[in-house]
C-alpha positions as CSV (number, residue, x, y, z in Angstrom):
1,M,-50.9,-48.7,-4.3
2,A,-47.5,-47.7,-5.7
3,A,-44.8,-46.3,-3.4
4,L,-43.7,-42.8,-4.2
5,P,-40.0,-42.1,-4.0
6,I,-38.9,-40.1,-1.0
7,P,-37.2,-36.8,-1.9
8,G,-33.4,-36.9,-1.2
9,T,-33.1,-40.7,-1.7
10,A,-31.0,-42.5,-4.2
11,A,-34.0,-43.2,-6.4
12,V,-34.9,-39.6,-6.9
13,S,-31.3,-38.4,-7.4
14,A,-30.6,-41.1,-9.9
15,R,-33.4,-39.8,-12.0
16,R,-32.3,-36.2,-11.8
17,H,-28.5,-36.8,-12.3
18,P,-27.8,-39.4,-15.0
19,A,-24.8,-41.5,-14.3
20,V,-23.7,-41.7,-17.9
21,P,-20.1,-40.4,-18.3
22,G,-19.8,-37.5,-20.6
23,D,-23.5,-36.5,-20.3
24,R,-23.5,-32.7,-19.9
25,C,-27.2,-32.2,-19.9
26,G,-27.9,-33.3,-16.4
27,S,-25.6,-31.9,-13.8
28,D,-23.2,-29.1,-13.0
29,R,-21.9,-30.8,-9.8
30,G,-18.3,-29.8,-8.9
31,A,-18.5,-26.4,-10.8
32,S,-18.1,-24.3,-7.6
33,P,-14.7,-25.7,-6.6
34,V,-13.4,-25.3,-10.1
35,E,-14.6,-21.7,-10.3
36,L,-13.0,-21.0,-6.9
37,A,-9.7,-22.5,-8.0
38,I,-9.7,-20.1,-11.0
39,V,-10.9,-17.0,-9.2
40,A,-9.1,-17.3,-5.9
41,P,-5.5,-16.5,-7.1
42,L,-6.9,-13.4,-8.9
43,I,-8.6,-12.2,-5.7
44,I,-5.4,-12.8,-3.7
45,L,-3.3,-11.0,-6.2
46,L,-5.7,-8.0,-6.1
47,L,-5.6,-8.0,-2.3
48,F,-1.8,-7.9,-2.3
49,L,-1.8,-5.2,-5.0
50,A,-4.1,-3.0,-2.8
51,I,-1.9,-3.5,0.2
52,Q,1.2,-2.6,-1.8
53,I,-0.4,0.6,-3.2
54,A,-1.5,1.6,0.3
55,S,2.0,1.0,1.6
56,V,3.6,3.2,-1.1
57,F,1.1,6.0,-0.5
58,L,1.7,5.9,3.3
59,A,5.5,5.9,2.7
60,R,5.1,9.0,0.4
61,S,3.0,10.7,3.0
62,A,5.6,10.0,5.7
63,A,8.4,11.3,3.5
64,L,6.6,14.5,2.7
65,S,5.7,15.1,6.4
66,A,9.4,14.6,7.4
67,A,10.5,17.0,4.7
68,Q,7.9,19.6,5.9
69,E,9.0,19.2,9.5
70,A,12.7,19.7,8.4
71,V,11.7,22.9,6.5
72,N,9.7,24.3,9.4
73,A,12.6,23.7,11.8
74,Q,15.2,25.3,9.5
75,R,13.1,28.3,8.4
76,A,12.5,29.5,11.9
77,Y,14.1,32.8,12.8
78,Q,17.8,32.4,13.5
79,A,17.7,28.6,13.3
80,P,21.1,27.0,13.7
81,P,22.6,25.1,10.7
82,G,21.5,21.5,10.6
83,A,18.3,22.0,12.6
84,G,16.2,20.9,9.7
85,I,18.1,17.7,9.0
86,A,18.0,16.8,12.7
87,K,14.2,17.5,12.9
88,G,13.5,15.4,9.8
89,R,15.5,12.5,11.0
90,E,13.8,12.7,14.4
91,F,10.4,12.7,12.8
92,L,11.2,9.6,10.7
93,K,12.6,7.8,13.7
94,H,9.5,8.3,15.8
95,T,6.7,8.0,13.2
96,S,7.7,6.2,10.0
97,S,7.6,2.5,10.0
98,W,6.3,2.6,6.4
99,L,9.6,4.1,5.1
100,T,12.9,2.3,5.3
101,A,16.5,3.2,4.3
102,T,15.8,6.9,4.7
103,A,17.9,9.9,4.1
104,V,17.2,13.6,4.8
105,T,19.2,16.0,2.6
106,E,19.2,19.7,2.0
107,A,18.0,20.5,-1.5
108,P,19.1,23.5,-3.6
109,A,17.0,26.6,-3.0
110,E,17.0,30.4,-3.4
111,A,18.9,32.6,-1.0
112,D,15.9,33.3,1.2
113,E,14.5,29.8,1.1
114,V,15.2,26.4,2.5
115,A,14.4,23.0,0.9
116,F,14.8,19.5,2.1
117,T,14.4,16.1,0.3
118,V,13.6,12.9,2.1
119,T,14.3,9.7,0.2
120,G,13.7,6.1,1.2
121,Q,12.0,2.9,0.2
122,S,8.5,1.8,0.8
123,L,7.8,-1.5,2.5
124,S,7.2,-4.2,0.0
125,V,4.9,-7.2,0.1
126,I,6.5,-8.5,-3.2
127,P,9.8,-10.1,-2.4
128,G,12.7,-8.6,-4.3
129,V,10.8,-5.6,-5.6
130,R,11.7,-2.1,-4.3
131,F,9.6,1.0,-4.4
132,P,11.7,4.1,-4.0
133,V,10.0,7.1,-2.4
134,E,11.1,10.8,-2.6
135,A,9.5,13.9,-1.3
136,T,10.7,17.5,-1.3
137,A,9.4,20.5,0.6
138,H,10.5,24.1,0.6
139,G,9.7,27.3,2.4
140,T,10.8,30.9,3.0
141,V,13.3,31.7,5.8
142,E,11.8,33.9,8.5
143,R,13.6,37.1,9.0
144,F,13.2,40.3,10.8
145,T,12.3,43.4,8.7
146,V,11.8,47.0,9.7
147,D,8.8,48.7,8.2
């Protein structure tokens, strides 16, 4: 009686995978590491791009919130001059780690309005690249009127 080859032994694998160099008919061994080497940098680049986009949007949100806080403080009835700028800076100091190099300035507005602009830079995961952020908010000054 002839001995049958045991699956997983060298005799079986030699028949399935020819050892002839340049023979492309038999095996695709080693294809996964090559595919991973090609695709992995693209996946990492897309991951960093997503993180950067999220960072810019969070910085824009922080700038707009600080501008709105400044407007709300300055438009209050009989608010002292500079109350808006102080409130905007305080808001950025306590809440915004996504926005750096910030500045809160009063923007031009109508006589019965106030406006503030917050500028800064978003955090960057790309060395040497800067993403400037600017947001402006405006509102009507509260005043007492007699009907």
